[in-house]
C-alpha positions as CSV (number, residue, x, y, z in Angstrom):
1,M,-0.1,0.1,0.1
2,D,1.8,3.6,-0.9
3,K,0.0,4.7,1.8
4,I,2.1,3.1,4.8
5,S,5.9,2.9,4.3
6,A,7.5,-0.6,3.3
7,D,9.8,-0.3,6.7
8,F,6.5,0.0,8.7
9,Q,4.6,-3.0,6.4
10,A,7.2,-5.1,7.4
11,E,7.5,-4.4,10.9
12,M,3.5,-4.8,11.2
13,R,4.0,-8.3,9.5
14,A,6.7,-9.1,12.0
15,N,4.5,-7.8,14.7
16,A,1.1,-8.9,13.7
17,N,-0.6,-9.2,17.1
18,D,0.6,-5.5,18.3
19,L,-0.9,-2.5,18.9
20,F,0.7,0.2,17.0
21,E,0.8,4.0,17.7
22,V,0.0,5.8,14.2
23,L,-0.3,9.3,12.8
24,I,-2.8,9.4,10.3
25,T,-2.8,12.3,7.3
26,L,-6.3,12.7,5.9
27,T,-7.6,14.8,3.0
28,E,-8.4,18.6,3.9
29,G,-11.6,18.7,5.4
30,Y,-12.2,15.1,7.1
31,T,-11.6,14.2,10.7
32,A,-11.5,10.9,12.9
33,E,-15.5,11.0,13.3
34,S,-15.9,11.2,9.3
35,I,-13.9,8.2,8.4
36,K,-15.5,6.1,11.7
37,L,-12.5,5.9,13.6
38,E,-13.2,6.2,17.7
39,G,-10.8,7.1,20.1
40,A,-8.3,9.1,17.4
41,K,-6.7,12.2,18.6
42,S,-6.7,15.2,16.7
43,L,-3.4,16.9,16.7
44,M,-3.6,19.3,13.8
45,K,-5.7,20.2,11.0
46,N,-6.0,17.2,9.1
47,I,-3.8,14.6,11.0
48,I,-4.6,12.5,14.0
49,Q,-3.1,9.9,16.1
50,A,-5.0,6.3,16.9
51,K,-3.6,3.6,18.4
52,L,-4.4,0.6,16.4
53,P,-4.2,-2.7,15.7
54,V,-2.8,-4.1,12.3
55,N,-5.9,-5.2,10.7
56,G,-7.0,-1.6,12.0
57,I,-4.3,0.1,10.4
58,N,-4.7,-1.9,7.1
59,R,-8.8,-1.5,7.0
60,I,-8.0,2.5,7.4
61,A,-5.6,2.4,4.8
62,K,-8.4,1.5,2.6
63,N,-10.2,4.7,3.2
64,K,-9.5,7.2,0.1
65,N,-9.8,9.9,3.0
66,V,-6.5,8.9,3.8
67,V,-3.4,10.3,2.8
68,A,-0.7,8.4,4.7
69,I,-0.1,6.2,7.7
70,E,3.0,6.2,9.8
71,K,4.1,5.1,13.1
72,D,4.1,7.6,15.2
73,S,7.9,7.5,17.4
74,S,8.4,8.9,20.7
75,M,11.0,11.4,20.8
76,G,13.3,11.3,24.3
77,V,15.1,14.2,25.5
78,M,18.6,14.1,24.9
């Protein structure tokens, strides 16, 4: 899927039973509610954060109003 990087797809396959924190970029004007994604947190106008299982990530990637899905990486203090 073009919406998910090859590296993240490989990580999801290797850890198929895990939950992943992801950032989801939506088409302008869409929200978590409009794509039926409960429990997501709006970070910016068209970017939401959610914790999803692999099948949930793959399901939401099929939505035409989802532009990209990437793993949310925590930034630590140096």
